C-alpha positions, 0 to 999 in steps of 0.5 A: 220821620225816618232819620236818613238823608234822601229823604224829600216831603212834605206834612199837613197838620190837623188837630189832632196829627202831622199826615208826611209824603215822603219820596226817596231813592231808598229801597224797601230793602232799605226800610226793612233794614232801618234800625230806628223802626219796628212794628213792619206788617204787609200794608192792603194798598191796591196795587202795591206791595205796601208795609207799615211801620211804628217808629222805636220810640219808648214804645208808643204807640202815636205814629204810623207809617206806610211805605211802597216801593214805586219805580223811582225809590220807596213812598212813605207816609207817615201819621204822628201824633201832635204833641198835646194833642188827643189821641186820633186812634189808631195811627197805622190805620190813619196813616193807610186811609192817606196812603190809599187815598193818595196812591192813584197818584202817585206813580207806580 
């Protein structure tokens, strides 16, 4: 997860991965400047300017986050492979699907 103070959230586990939903007063610029994250890409979340990112952990591809701004700060939805679990495939695809599903429940 993003290694900063000021983030609050919760997570759920499936057989293969964890999904976390975090909120913060940090800005999108702060997310982009976080040296712990890499591979920033634009993401298609209806009505939002969103990005995906990957944690820098020895080149792993077992995680992905989707971040977007709200009127109160930033939301990040993170998907990470569970230890010992089989891969869930493209974690950015899973994270974007989760963000799209939750989008209408998150205030602008």
